[in-house]
N, C-alpha and C positions, 0 to 999 in steps of 0.2 A: 816393711820399713827398711827403710836405709840411714844411717849412721851421720848424725850431725855431719856436716862440712866443713872442713879445717879451716877456710877462709870464707868472708863475710858472705852472705849470700846476695849477688845482686839483682836487680828485677829481671833483667836479660835471662840468666841463667835460671832465675827461678820460674819464669813463662818455657824454658827448653824442659824443664825436667816435668814439669805440667803437663807438657806436650805428650811425651812419653811414660808418663805414670797416673795422670790423674785417673781417680775412678771414675768418676761421671763421664771421660771422654772414654775409655775402655768400655762402658756400657753402651755408649752412642756406639761404639765400632761393632758390638756385638748385634746391634739392631742392621748394621750394613750385612753382616756377612747372614742374618737372617734372611734377608732381601734377596742377596745372592742365590739362598738355599728356593726362594721363592720363584725365582726366575730358571733354575733347575727343575722345579717341579711343573712348572709351566712347559717347558720345552721337551719334557717325557714323552715318547713316543709308547702308546699303550702295549704292552705285550699280548703277541700271540696268542690265541687258545686251542688244544690240542684237544680232543677226546676220542675215546675208542668204547668198543662194547666188544665182548666174544663170549658166547652164549650155546644154547642146540635146544633146538624143536623137540616137543616129545615125539616120538616113535619116529625121529628121522634121523639117519645115522650122522652127517657130516655135519659139522659147526657152524653156526653163523659169526662173522666178522663183520665190522663196523669200525672205521675211523673216521674223524671228521677234525678238519682245520678253518677258523676263523680270526680273521684278523683284529676283530676288535673294534672295528671302526676306525683303526690307524688310516689306510688310504683314502676315504673319502673327508678324514680329518685334515691333512694336508692338502687335499684338493683343492677344498673350499677355503680356506686357508684358516680355519680356527684357532690351529697349534701355532701359526706366524702371528695373529693377534693377541693370543693368550700372551706370546713371548712379550710381543711390545707394552703391554700392560705391565709385567713383571720387570720389563729392562724401565720404564720410564716410573715406577715406583724402586727400584734401586740406584735409580740415578737421584731420586728425591731424599733417599735415604745418606746418601753421599753427603749430598749438599746438608741434608738435615745435621747429619754428624759434622759437618764444617762450620754449620749455624752453633750448634751445640759449645763448639768450640768457640767462636767470636764470644757470646756469650758468657761463658767461664772464664774467659781469659781476663775479659773486664772484670769480674766477680775479683780472680785472684790478683789484678793491678790495685783494688780499690783494697782488698784486706791487706795488700804489702805496703801501702802508702798510709793505711793506718797504724801499721807497726811501726813504718820507718819514722812517723809522728808520735807515736808513743815510745821510742827510742830517743827521740832529741826532747821530748817533754823530759822524760826520764834524766837525762843527760843536764839540761837547765836547771833542775829540781836539785841535782847534787851541788851545782855550781851556786844555785842561790843558798841553799844550806849553809855552804864554807862560808860566803860572804858574811852573811848572820851571824854564825859563829865567831867570827873574827868583830864583828862589831860587839857582839855579846862579850866576849873578853876583853873587850876595850872597854866596854862600861862598867864590866865588875871592876876592874882595875880601878876605873875613876869612882866608884860606889865605895870601894874599901879605902880609897884617899879621901872620900869625903866631899868629892865635888860635883856628884849628882845625887839627886834623890832615889829612893826606893822606886820610885812612881817608874823613873824613866828605865831605872834596870829591869823592871818586871815587864814594860813594853817590850823591850829588846829580845827577853827570854819570850815572850807570846809570840813575837815575829818569828822567833826558831822555831816553838812548837808548831809553828802554822807551817813554815817550811818541810817541817821532818812530816807533817801530813801531807802536804803537796806530794813531798817524793815518795812515802808509801803507794798514795791512790797512784803516782804514776808507773811505779814498777809494777803494781799489779794489773794495770792496764796494757802495761809493753806485755807481761807475760801470756793476757788473754790473747792479744792480737799477735804474737807470736805463733800461740799454740792455733791458731786457727791460718795461717801462713801455713804451716808444716801439715796438718790436717788437709789441706786443698792439693799438698804435695805427697802426702802420703809418704811424710818423714818424722822420724821423733821428739826432733827437735831443729831448730834453723838460729841463725848467728845473723843479723840483717846487716847492708850498708847503706847508711841513709843518705848515700849520695843520690839515691833518688829522689830525692828532696830537692836538690842543690837547683836553684831558677837557671831557667835556659831558655830564652824566647824563642819559642818554635817557628818556622817558618810555615805556616799554616795559608791553605790554598783560600780563596775568594769562596763563599757562599754556594753560587750559584756552582763551581766545580765543584764542590765537594759535594753537592747534591746528585749532579750527575756521577759524580765518580761512586756514590751510595749504591742507583740506580744498578750502575752496572757490576758492582761488585756484591751488595749483599748476597750472602749464600740463601736466606732464607726467601728472598725473592725469588731467585732462579730455581730453588725446591719448589716453590707454589707452579713457576714454567713447566715443571717437569709432571707435577700432578694434575696440570690444565693437560698435559700429553697423555698421560696416564688414562686418566677420564674421559678424552675422547675416540683413545683406542678402546676399553673399556664398553664404551658406546659401541662403536661399529661391532664387538665382540657380541654385546647383547641382540642386536641387530641379526647378526650370521647364527645364532645359533636357532632362527626359525627354522633354517634348513635342517631337518633330520638327521640323527646320527646314522649312517647307513652302516652295517654289519654284514661284510662279503665272507662266504664260506665256502669251504670245497667238503664233500662227504663220499666216501668210499665204501661200500657195503655188498656182500656177498653172502651166499648161505647154501654151501653142496658146490658141484662142480659137474661139469659135462653139462651135456644138453638134458639130463634130469635134474639139474639143480634150479632148488626152489626159487633162490635170486640168484643168478648170473651175477656177475662182476659187475658194479656198475658205477659209474663215477655220475657226482652230480653237484652243481654249482648252484648256490643261492645266494640271496640278499634279506636282511633283516632291516626294517627302521619303523618308528613310531609314526604314526600318522598324526601330521599337526591340525587338528581339528579344533580342539576346544582350545589348548592352550597355545597361545604363539607368541609367548614371549613376551606380551604386552607389560605385565608388572616390572620385568627384568628390565626392557627399553625404559622404561619413564623413569624408574630408579635410576639409571645413568647416565640421563639428560638430566636428571635435579642433580645431580651428582657434579656434573660437567658445568653445571651455572654455579654451583657454590663454590667452586674454585677458580674460576672467573671472578665472582665476588671476591673471593679471599684476596686473590691476585690484587685487585684493583686498591680494597682497600689498605692493602699492605705498603703498596706505591704512596699512598695517602700518607700512612707511618709513620714511612721513611724520609720525606719532607719533614714530618713534624720533629723526627727525632733528631736530624741534622740540625733543623733552627733551633731546638733548645738546649742541644750539644754546642752549638756554636756561639750560643749568646751567653751559655756559660763560661766558656773557656775566655769572651772577651772581658765580661766581668770582672773573671778572678784575674786574666792577666793585670787590668789597669788596678786594681784592688793590691796587688801582690808587689807591683813597681810603684806605687803610691807608698808603702809601706817601707821597701827597701830603699829607695832613693831618698826619702825626707825623714817621716815618723821615727823609726825605730833608731836612726841613727840619732837624731836629735832626743831622743828618750834616753837612752845610755850616756849622750853626750851628759846630760844634765843629771844625771844619778853619778858620774864620777867626779863631775865639778863638785856635787852637794858632798860627795863623799869627802875630798880633798879640805872642801871648807868646814865640815863636821868635824876631820881629825885635828884641824888648828884652829877649833870653837869658833869659827865664823857661821855656822850655821846651827838650829836647833833638831833635835833627836828627831821629832816630828818630821819636819822638812826633810828628813834623810829616808825614815820610814816613807814618806810620801814619793820620794823619788825612786826609790826602791822600787815599790807597788805602781808605779807608774810605768817603769823598764819591765818589769816580771810582764804585767797587761801586755804591753807592746810588743813581748816577743814571744806570748802567744798567742796574740791575733796574727803575728805576722807566721807563724810556722803554722799555725792553723788554714792561712789563706795560700801557704805554698802548697799543703795535701790536697785543696779545694781546686787549686789551678791545674793541679797534677790527675786528680782525679775528674777533672771537666777533660782534660786533654784525651785521657783513657776514654770518658762517655763518647766523644768526638769521633776515637777511631774507632770502637763499638758499632757507633751510627754510621759511619762511612764503611765500616766493614775492611779497612787495610790501617797498614800500621802508620803513622805518622810522623814519629820521633824518627830524626834523623840518627 
């Protein structure tokens, strides 16, 4: 764990920390390390085998000596390229693991952005709830003075007190939601606690490419699609290896033996060379070849399926971004401004006695509702941008 940052944490800084310390990314990196180990295993050359014997025949004086050396099939393994094919399989699997790690980062960064935006939304909701409570408290003080002077009834005072209690309730709920959202961000970053910069919610129309260009970029950039390309390569190499395994593993050996010496030796010094290999009569790797062929077909189908899913992901995210942008601009350019103006005017009229308490409370509720809808639309808009970045596989924000 690292301590609370002194300054408010921006989304850019949160992403940087996540790429360095994210628990799930660290686990994904270990999968890459494991695949690197598999590549080393695949390229390993069998150690040669040395054997020796020393003994003595009954009723014969000189000892018997025997020495043997076997390559354990290493030479033939290289000659028929079984070792090379094993390395090709493992190398493709390593490339797929690296790309899967990149894809995990793509997915997890979207989750972080989503969690961060929810937390920023909670910060803004809590801030506005405090502002609303302060305004309601001022209205209640005014009503209390009017009630003491006999200018209003107890019913009017009760309405304002109820509004103030409702504002307190909303503030407590907003604070609870904020604590939960910030805890979610802190967990993803491996931190104890965070202080957020709500500038991530500030509306900026992003210059997004058209749909066709985004789809083309996604098909080129998506690491999960690239990982499946490597899986297809791995399956192709695995099929070739399964077919190559039909050739038996030939083990070459050399042996030296003697018993006694000179013309009377029972076994004069003798050097022999040999080869050992199984006869591929019953098992000719039919099952392994069939399994490898099936794996290749599966990976190819998965790749085509993912291509269709990439197009769907981009289409859905692009539609969400377009709809979110229209909603935010409508709220920002007209609705929210008019709701605030109406609230402020009714507040002035009420203080001068030109409007009723009910009109003031209704104007306040309308403005609160409009503001809540606006910040919610902002959160949905930026979430749609993050979703589009996830679908395309690259950052789109300037």
